[in-house]
C-alpha positions as a printed Julia matrix, in Angstrom:
337×3 Matrix{Float64}:
   5.26  -13.93   31.12
   7.82  -14.13   28.53
   8.95  -10.86   25.97
   6.77   -9.86   22.82
   9.93  -10.38   20.16
   9.64   -8.16   17.38
  11.61   -7.67   14.56
  11.99   -4.19   13.17
  12.54   -4.01    9.07
  14.2    -0.78    8.53
  13.91    0.68    5.01
  14.86    3.92    5.16
  12.41    7.67    5.28
  11.86   10.16    6.94
  12.29    8.63   10.1
  15.67    7.53    8.95
  16.52   10.67    8.12
  19.18   13.3     8.72
  20.83   17.11    7.37
  22.45   16.88    4.45
  23.57   20.48    3.86
  20.6    20.86    1.0
  17.86   18.67    2.39
  17.28   15.63    3.92
  17.73   11.81    3.04
  17.53    8.9     4.52
  20.91    7.56    6.2
  20.45    6.22    9.64
  19.86    2.23   10.61
  17.38    1.1    11.86
  19.38    0.41   15.54
  19.92    4.51   15.39
  15.88    4.71   14.72
  15.24    2.38   17.27
  17.36    4.16   19.85
  15.28    7.73   19.62
  12.25    5.72   21.06
  11.0     4.39   24.09
  10.56    0.02   23.61
   7.42   -0.64   25.45
   7.57   -3.18   28.83
   8.41   -6.81   27.76
   9.45   -6.02   24.11
  12.36   -7.13   22.83
  13.56   -5.87   19.45
  16.12   -7.7    16.56
  17.09   -4.85   13.68
  16.99   -6.02   10.42
  18.98   -3.22    7.93
  16.98   -3.65    4.55
  17.53   -0.61    2.6
  17.88    2.76    3.43
  16.62    5.15    1.13
  13.69    7.99    0.4
  10.7     6.53   -0.13
  10.08    8.78   -3.73
  13.75    5.83   -4.81
  11.07    2.92   -3.6
  10.51    0.37   -6.34
   8.49   -3.11   -7.29
  11.77   -5.24   -6.85
  13.19   -3.53   -3.43
   9.41   -3.71   -2.23
   9.33   -7.81   -3.31
  12.39   -8.19   -1.04
  10.7    -7.02    1.47
   7.6    -8.85    0.76
  10.54  -12.08    0.61
  12.08  -10.41    3.63
   9.84  -10.84    5.99
   8.42  -14.54    4.6
  11.56  -15.17    5.48
  11.62  -13.29    8.93
   8.37  -14.85    9.64
   9.85  -18.42    9.08
  11.39  -18.05   13.05
   8.25  -19.35   15.4
   9.57  -17.27   18.08
   9.06  -14.08   16.45
   5.84  -12.82   17.59
   5.49   -9.99   14.73
   7.08   -7.11   12.77
   7.54   -3.74   13.02
   8.84   -1.63    9.35
  10.0     1.72    9.15
   9.77    3.11    5.7
   9.01    6.51    4.63
   5.85    8.23    3.93
   5.4     8.39   -0.08
   5.09    5.11   -1.15
   4.32    3.38    2.36
   0.41    2.63    1.12
   2.02    0.45   -1.96
   4.38   -1.39   -0.18
   2.06   -2.33    2.77
  -1.02   -3.48    0.4
   1.79   -5.39   -1.72
   2.65   -7.53    1.66
  -1.0    -7.17    2.72
  -1.81   -9.0    -0.38
   0.57  -11.93    0.17
   0.91  -12.13    3.63
  -0.74  -15.27    5.4
   0.48  -15.66    8.33
  -1.86  -14.75   11.6
   0.59  -12.54   12.93
   1.09   -8.93   12.6
   3.3    -7.02    9.96
   3.09   -3.17   11.27
   4.3    -0.1     8.8
   5.0     2.91   10.28
   7.02    6.32    9.54
   7.55    9.55   10.17
   6.72   12.97    8.69
   9.26   14.83   10.84
  13.17   13.66   10.7
  15.22   12.0    12.99
  16.29   14.11   15.88
  13.73   16.87   15.46
  12.66   18.6    19.35
   9.02   18.05   18.0
   9.74   14.89   15.65
   6.11   12.0    15.22
   8.52    8.93   14.96
   9.59    7.79   18.3
   5.93    8.19   19.4
   5.21    6.4    16.05
   8.13    3.92   16.57
   6.33    2.73   20.26
   2.84    2.31   18.54
   4.06    0.33   15.8
   5.78   -2.07   18.37
   2.5    -2.42   20.91
   0.52   -2.58   18.0
   3.16   -5.68   16.63
   3.02   -7.31   19.92
  -1.01   -7.1    20.46
  -2.95   -7.99   17.08
  -3.79  -10.52   15.57
  -5.22  -11.82   12.14
  -5.14   -8.3    11.15
  -2.94   -8.71    8.01
  -0.58   -5.96    7.42
  -1.24   -2.72    9.03
  -0.49    1.05    8.98
   0.44    2.9    12.33
   0.81    6.4    12.63
  -0.48    9.11   14.47
  -2.19    7.45   17.3
  -4.43    5.44   15.03
  -4.54    1.91   13.69
  -5.01    1.52    9.94
  -5.45   -1.51    7.21
  -3.39   -1.54    4.39
  -6.08   -1.94    2.7
  -7.53    1.84    1.41
  -5.46    3.81    3.95
  -3.52    6.55    1.32
  -1.86    9.27    2.63
  -3.81   12.02    2.91
  -1.24   15.03    4.42
   1.85   16.38    2.82
   2.92   17.77    6.13
   0.78   17.23    9.26
   1.47   14.21   11.97
  -1.86   12.63   11.32
  -0.49   11.79    7.62
  -2.96    8.5     7.0
  -6.55    7.31    6.54
  -8.48    5.5     4.16
 -10.92    8.55    3.0
 -13.94    5.99    2.31
 -13.98    4.05    5.29
 -16.11    5.18    8.41
 -13.16    5.49   11.11
 -10.06    3.19   11.27
  -9.77   -0.31   12.93
  -8.37    1.25   16.28
  -6.76    3.4    18.31
  -3.85    3.66   20.84
  -3.45    5.71   23.9
  -2.94    5.53   27.34
  -0.51    2.3    27.06
  -4.15    0.71   25.43
  -4.55   -0.92   21.79
  -7.7    -0.54   21.01
  -8.93   -2.31   17.58
 -12.86   -1.95   16.78
 -13.08   -4.21   13.02
 -11.65   -6.05   11.31
 -10.32   -5.45    7.22
 -11.72   -8.16    5.42
  -8.89   -9.42    3.18
  -9.15  -11.63    0.07
  -7.49  -15.31    0.09
  -3.99  -14.22    0.12
  -1.61  -14.61   -3.16
   1.24  -16.76   -3.28
   4.71  -15.28   -3.22
   6.39  -14.66   -6.81
   9.27  -16.62   -7.39
  12.8   -15.2    -6.85
  14.22  -13.79  -10.89
  10.71  -13.2   -11.79
  10.23  -10.44  -14.22
   7.86   -6.9   -13.26
   5.88   -6.62  -15.75
   5.4    -2.81  -16.21
   2.59   -0.92  -15.04
   1.43    2.96  -15.21
  -0.76    5.48  -14.9
  -1.96    7.9   -16.97
  -4.7    10.62  -15.31
  -7.44   11.78  -17.51
  -8.22   15.67  -17.07
 -10.6    18.08  -18.75
  -8.36   18.78  -21.9
  -6.86   15.04  -22.03
  -6.5    12.37  -24.85
  -5.1     8.61  -25.12
  -1.86   10.58  -26.2
   0.05    9.1   -23.0
  -2.17    6.08  -22.69
  -1.09    4.72  -26.04
   2.16    5.83  -25.27
   1.83    3.49  -22.43
   0.8     0.59  -24.88
   4.09    0.94  -26.76
   6.22    1.14  -24.37
   5.13   -1.98  -22.87
   3.64   -1.72  -20.17
   1.55   -4.5   -19.41
  -1.03   -3.4   -16.85
  -2.6     0.34  -16.69
  -4.73    2.29  -14.76
  -6.44    5.22  -15.69
  -6.99    7.4   -13.23
 -10.16    8.4   -14.38
 -12.67   11.68  -12.86
 -15.7    11.27  -10.82
 -16.8     7.43  -10.56
 -15.1     6.25  -13.0
 -15.49    8.6   -16.0
 -13.54    9.81  -18.91
 -13.94    9.58  -22.9
 -15.01    8.21  -26.22
 -11.63    8.2   -26.88
 -10.43    6.57  -23.96
 -12.42    3.79  -24.61
 -10.84    3.25  -27.95
  -7.59    3.21  -26.31
  -8.53    0.78  -23.57
 -10.35   -1.46  -25.87
  -7.64   -1.41  -28.25
  -5.36   -2.49  -24.93
  -7.24   -5.34  -23.91
  -7.3    -6.89  -26.97
  -3.44   -6.7   -27.02
  -3.51   -8.11  -23.6
  -3.21   -5.2   -21.64
  -4.77   -5.74  -17.61
  -6.2    -2.4   -17.68
  -7.87   -0.46  -14.12
 -10.19    2.3   -13.85
  -9.52    4.62  -11.1
 -10.36    8.24   -9.93
  -8.97   11.61   -8.93
 -11.64   11.86   -5.97
 -10.19   11.38   -2.78
 -13.63    9.27   -1.38
 -15.76    6.5    -2.67
 -16.56    4.1    -4.88
 -16.23    4.01   -8.72
 -19.57    3.3   -10.45
 -21.15    2.31  -13.83
 -23.28    4.9   -13.94
 -22.24    7.27  -17.11
 -22.09    6.59  -20.68
 -20.34    8.68  -24.07
 -16.71    7.4   -22.51
 -17.86    6.91  -19.25
 -17.82    3.52  -17.11
 -20.7     1.66  -18.42
 -18.35    2.14  -21.66
 -15.08    1.37  -20.19
 -16.19   -1.45  -18.12
 -17.6    -2.61  -21.77
 -14.2    -2.11  -23.37
 -12.31   -4.56  -20.9
 -11.32   -2.32  -18.08
 -12.1    -3.17  -14.51
 -12.59   -0.96  -11.6
 -11.14   -0.31   -8.72
 -14.23   -0.14   -5.95
 -12.53    2.42   -3.62
  -8.68    1.86   -4.33
  -6.63    4.73   -5.49
  -4.64    4.81   -8.48
  -1.18    3.85   -6.04
  -3.17    0.05   -4.76
  -4.86   -0.04   -7.88
  -2.02   -0.37   -9.5
  -0.69   -3.03   -6.85
  -3.39   -4.89   -7.23
  -2.75   -5.02  -11.0
   1.29   -5.84  -10.96
  -0.03   -8.56   -8.31
  -2.21  -10.26  -10.98
   0.38  -10.03  -14.01
   2.74  -11.4   -11.36
   0.7   -14.7   -10.21
   0.88  -17.83  -12.55
  -2.29  -18.47  -15.52
  -3.38  -17.56  -18.08
  -4.52  -13.9   -19.2
  -8.31  -14.6   -18.21
  -7.42  -15.83  -14.73
  -5.17  -12.85  -14.15
  -8.59  -10.66  -14.84
 -10.82  -12.42  -12.69
  -7.43  -12.32  -10.2
  -7.11   -8.14  -10.58
 -10.81   -8.21   -9.96
 -11.14   -9.76   -6.94
  -7.92   -7.92   -5.42
  -9.78   -4.95   -6.02
 -13.92   -5.97   -5.72
 -12.78   -6.64   -1.67
 -12.24   -3.7    -0.37
 -15.66   -2.25   -1.55
 -17.92   -4.62    0.45
 -15.78   -3.85    3.04
 -16.53    0.23    3.49
 -19.94   -1.46    2.64
 -20.1    -3.43    5.79
 -18.13   -1.29    7.81
 -20.73    1.41    7.25
């Protein structure tokens, strides 16, 4: 049999981190990271060192560079799949951004580590091996996250543990897409995904999209500061199923009237948003022009707003698009349940 040809795109993160004297930081290249892991039988790996940063330093510009690099790699028909090594702090955002634009049956598989390179009990080598297996096996599943023996869809998957090895999950889904073990990849369902977006042209201006959180004593000062700073999109992290106050409703209405895309997420870990309450709740926020994020949380909601703003089209078209990008998640969870 012909070997499966996988391209490993290295971007840094804990899986590439070594001790710097006062703490850990990404500094190892992709070849070094790959050498720490076994490679599955029948798999050949080519390494692309894209950048080498702690993922807390990830930017939209770097994420778009990664997106375009993935497209360039998949232009080669001999490539069977891609693995991206990435820091865990912002992996959920990068993976979701790529998933919104991914239009190829071949998989893009994100993985990383919770323990640094060379740790005697490190999880990076096992995650790398699993990710290579999935990249050689999976088809028509979009962008995936492989971590701690589980396969997750990019959409809805977030970091749920700061330090534990089982770092990722979709809190609103009944189960991950699949699992790995004993040399097998067991995929149990297919994620639902919206139609893929076109890749933004190189050099496109990157819009500012901010996140503002509601809490017991919150007022719209930070929300209004984001508008004043030039935000073209804002994610309001509300309480409960998407609730804030009448003052926030007024601020949202003014922002929407000024052409700002506003989406509402929640600080609750799991469950969909819903129009239940008035008095500043989701009923009023939607009436003011905000879009509810379905089951997506703040980081991925921001990515959906960003992607809608980067797309071509008038403001009304972008508003419709962000509803499509956000609404699909709730439908997927409902069907899976």
